[in-house]
C-alpha positions in Angstrom: 8.1 4.1 13.3 7.7 4.8 16.8 7.1 8.1 18.9 6.8 8.1 22.9 4.5 10.9 24.4 1.1 11.5 23.9 1.4 14.6 22.1 4.6 13.9 19.4 2.5 13.8 15.8 2.9 10.8 13.8 4.1 10.8 10.6 3.2 8.1 8.1 6.1 8.1 5.8 6.1 5.6 2.2 9.0 3.8 1.2 9.4 5.0 -3.1 11.1 2.4 -4.6 12.5 3.7 -8.2 10.2 2.7 -11.4 11.6 0.2 -13.4 11.7 0.7 -17.3 14.4 -2.1 -17.8 12.3 -3.2 -20.9 10.7 -0.2 -22.4 12.3 3.4 -22.6 10.3 6.4 -21.3 11.4 9.7 -20.9 11.3 10.1 -17.3 9.9 13.5 -15.6 9.8 13.5 -12.2 7.6 11.5 -10.2 4.9 10.9 -12.4 5.8 9.9 -16.1 3.4 11.4 -19.2 3.5 8.9 -22.1 1.2 9.2 -25.5 -1.9 7.3 -25.2 -3.4 5.6 -28.8 -6.7 7.3 -30.2 -8.0 3.4 -29.4 -7.2 2.4 -25.8 -9.9 0.2 -24.5 -10.4 -2.0 -27.1 -6.4 -3.1 -26.8 -6.3 -3.4 -22.5 -6.3 -6.6 -20.6 -6.3 -7.3 -17.3 -3.9 -10.4 -16.4 -4.8 -12.3 -13.3 -3.0 -15.4 -13.7 -0.2 -13.6 -14.3 -0.3 -12.1 -11.2 -0.3 -15.4 -9.2 2.8 -15.8 -11.6 4.8 -13.1 -10.4 4.3 -14.1 -6.5 5.5 -17.0 -7.1 8.4 -15.7 -8.3 8.8 -12.9 -5.6 8.6 -16.0 -3.3 10.6 -18.1 -4.8 13.8 -15.7 -4.7 12.8 -15.0 -0.9 13.5 -18.6 -0.2 16.9 -18.4 -1.3 17.0 -16.1 1.1 15.4 -18.6 4.2 12.6 -15.5 4.0 8.9 -17.1 4.3 6.7 -16.7 1.3 3.7 -13.6 1.0 0.7 -14.7 1.5 -2.1 -12.6 -1.4 -3.5 -9.8 0.3 -7.0 -9.3 -1.5 -7.2 -5.6 -0.2 -3.5 -4.8 -1.7 -4.1 -6.7 -5.0 -7.4 -4.9 -5.7 -5.5 -1.0 -5.1 -2.0 -3.3 -7.6 -4.9 -3.8 -10.0 -6.9 -0.6 -10.3 -3.7 1.1 -10.4 -1.9 -0.6 -13.1 -5.0 -0.1 -15.0 -5.4 3.7 -14.2 -2.1 3.8 -15.0 -2.3 2.7 -18.7 -5.5 4.1 -19.5 -4.4 8.0 -18.3 -1.1 7.2 -19.7 1.2 8.0 -16.4 3.8 6.8 -14.7 3.5 6.9 -11.0 3.7 6.0 -7.3 0.1 8.6 -6.6 -2.3 8.6 -8.7 -3.6 11.7 -11.3 -5.2 13.2 -7.9 -1.6 12.7 -5.6 -2.9 10.0 -4.0 -0.1 8.1 -3.0 -0.6 4.1 -3.0 -0.5 3.6 0.5 -3.0 5.8 1.1 -5.3 4.4 -1.7 -4.3 1.1 0.1 -5.9 2.8 3.6 -8.9 4.1 1.8 -10.4 0.8 0.2 -9.0 -1.6 2.7 -11.2 -1.4 5.8 -10.3 -3.9 8.3 -5.9 -4.3 8.3 -3.6 -2.8 10.6 0.0 -2.3 8.2 3.2 -2.2 10.5 5.1 -1.2 7.0 4.4 -0.9 3.0 6.4 -0.5 0.6 6.1 -0.3 -3.7 7.4 -1.3 -7.3 6.4 -0.4 -10.5 7.6 -1.4 -13.6 6.4 -1.0 -17.2 7.9 -3.5 -19.9 6.9 -5.7 -23.6 3.3 -7.4 -22.8 5.2 -10.1 -24.4 7.7 -10.3 -20.7 7.5 -13.2 -19.1 7.0 -13.8 -15.6 10.7 -14.8 -15.0 11.6 -11.9 -17.3 9.3 -9.5 -15.5 11.3 -10.9 -11.9 14.5 -10.1 -13.0 14.1 -6.8 -14.3 12.3 -5.5 -11.3 15.3 -7.4 -9.4 17.8 -4.9 -11.9 16.6 -2.5 -9.2 18.3 -1.9 -5.5 15.2 -0.4 -4.1 12.9 -2.8 -5.9 15.1 -5.9 -4.7 15.2 -4.6 -1.4 11.3 -4.8 -0.6 11.6 -8.5 -1.9 14.1 -9.0 0.8 12.0 -7.5 3.8 10.2 -8.4 6.6 6.7 -8.0 5.2 3.5 -11.1 5.7 1.3 -9.9 2.5 1.5 -8.9 -0.7 -0.5 -8.3 -3.9 -0.1 -7.9 -7.2 -1.9 -6.1 -10.3 -1.4 -6.0 -13.9 -2.8 -5.0 -17.0 -2.0 -4.8 -20.6 -2.8 -2.0 -23.0 -1.7 -1.4 -26.6 1.5 -3.7 -26.7 2.8 -2.6 -22.7 2.2 -4.6 -19.5 2.1 -2.3 -16.9 3.2 -4.2 -13.3 2.7 -2.9 -9.7 3.9 -4.7 -6.7 2.6 -3.5 -3.5 4.0 -5.3 0.0 3.0 -5.0 3.5 3.6 -6.2 6.7 0.1 -6.5 8.6 0.6 -6.4 12.8 -3.4 -7.3 13.0 -6.7 -6.1 11.7 -9.5 -5.3 13.3 -12.8 -7.6 14.2 -14.9 -6.2 11.1 -14.4 -4.1 8.5 -14.9 0.2 9.8 -17.2 2.0 8.2 -16.0 5.1 5.9 -17.8 7.5 7.9 -18.4 7.1 12.1 -21.3 8.4 14.2 -20.5 8.9 17.1 -18.5 6.7 19.5 -16.6 3.7 17.5 -15.2 1.1 20.0 -12.0 -0.4 17.9 -11.6 -4.1 18.6 -8.8 -5.1 16.8 -6.7 -8.4 16.8 -2.7 -7.7 17.1 0.0 -10.1 15.4 1.7 -9.9 18.5 0.8 -11.1 21.7 3.6 -8.2 23.1 1.4 -5.9 22.1 -0.9 -3.2 23.9 -3.4 -0.9 22.5 -2.8 1.9 24.4 -4.5 5.0 22.1 -5.3 6.1 18.3 -4.7 8.9 16.2 -6.1 10.4 13.4 -3.2 11.9 10.7 -4.3 14.2 7.8 -3.2 13.4 4.1 0.0 16.0 4.3 0.7 14.1 8.3 -0.7 16.1 10.4 -2.2 15.5 13.5 -5.7 15.4 13.7 -6.8 14.3 16.7 -5.5 11.7 19.2 -7.4 10.1 21.9 -6.2 7.3 24.8 -7.8 3.7 24.5 -9.6 1.7 21.7 -12.3 3.9 22.0 -13.0 6.9 18.2 -14.5 10.2 18.9 -14.8 13.6 18.6 -13.8 15.6 21.3 -14.3 18.9 19.9 -18.5 17.9 18.6 -16.7 19.0 15.4 -16.6 16.4 12.6 -13.2 14.9 11.9 -11.9 13.1 9.0 -8.3 11.8 8.7 -6.4 8.2 8.6 -6.2 6.1 11.1 -3.5 4.7 12.8 -3.8 2.2 16.4 -1.0 3.2 18.9 0.5 0.0 20.2 3.1 -0.5 23.2 5.8 -3.5 21.9 7.8 -2.9 25.5 8.7 0.6 26.5 7.9 1.8 22.6 5.2 3.1 20.8 4.1 2.1 16.9 1.6 3.3 15.1 -0.1 0.8 13.2 -2.1 2.5 9.8 -5.1 1.8 9.5 -8.7 2.8 7.3 -8.9 6.0 5.9 -12.3 7.4 8.2 -14.6 10.2 9.1 -15.7 11.4 12.1 -19.3 12.9 12.7 
């Protein structure tokens, strides 16, 4: 996303790919799909970390055929992907937001305290637990939106899978990481905090920051790299770091913070 001028509100957009249900018939009713839960969910639930690695291998094999660079594993993305897969399985829904309505991108920004995200996308699939990595990958590729995500200019990915009662819940998160903070940013910031970003491109220059609410409304904006409340009142929101590339201004998405 781009904006020019210091007064324009930055709107965070999340790419919402279609939910893939190629091998498991579920009734779709809007962005969240309710599914019946068995009485003893925890007795037959497992995490599949080796499958996560295999799925990333499948993704990178497809990217090689398109002459695209391989995606690196990102622990922050993988953690959110795994947690969301488990949450869907245990609470009986399928969606790109949790039951509280928090989208996956915002979940990442709450959990991941250091990365600066230039772009983001997600894929979700629910399949029989017996599905192989190749079958899961083929099911995902059968949806055009999911296939497009695999071919975009991302740098990192996080895979999350969770098996419960014969079903396999799959969450794939993709991001272009355009920079990182020198150290993880605490969720609660006291007073004035100096940001020290390392940007992926030498052509990027930090020009300011902004805080945006969950609804995408501008909460606060400041020049330079120092975050503080100019009104003296507590603030909270999702941190955007505004960087200049030539004559354009881009917003890199950073962590959710509360500023005293």
